[in-house]
N, C-alpha and C positions, 0 to 999 in steps of 0.2 A: 504494500500500500504506500502511496506517495504521501510524504509528510506535509504538513502545512507550510513549513519553511521552504521546502522544495517547490511547492506550488507557487508561492509568492515570488521566488527567484525566477521561475520559468515565466510567470506573468510579466515581471519587470523586464526580463530579457526580450519578450515579445513586443512590449510597448516601445522599448528602445530601438528595436529593429524596425518597427513601423515608423517611428519618428525619423530614423535615418533614411528610410526609403522615401518618405515624403519630402524631406529636405533635399535629397539628391534629385528627385524628380522636378523640384521647383527651382533649383539653383541656376538653371540656364534659361530662366523665364524670358529675359529680354534679349537674348542672343540667338534668336531664331534665324532662319535663312535670309530674311530681309535685311538683317544687320550685316551679314557676311557677304552677300552678293550685291552687286550694283543694281540699282533700280533700272528697269528697261521699259520703254514704251511699247505700244502695240506692234511696231515695226522691228523691235529688237535692238533699238539704239539705246545706248546708255544715256540716262538723263541726269546723272549725278554731277557730271562735269561740263554740262552744256553751257556755252557762253551765249549771252543775249546779243543778237545781232540786228 
């Protein structure tokens, strides 16, 4: 039979694991593909460095 202390330790470990997984999943929230890749218009031209003419 599992003792009460072992149950508490297992529960605490599971909560810590869940918190770590959520933190890992959310750490890259603002660094999606739009941040890494240049923005392109409908014709495929880069719009990030376009000069006004």
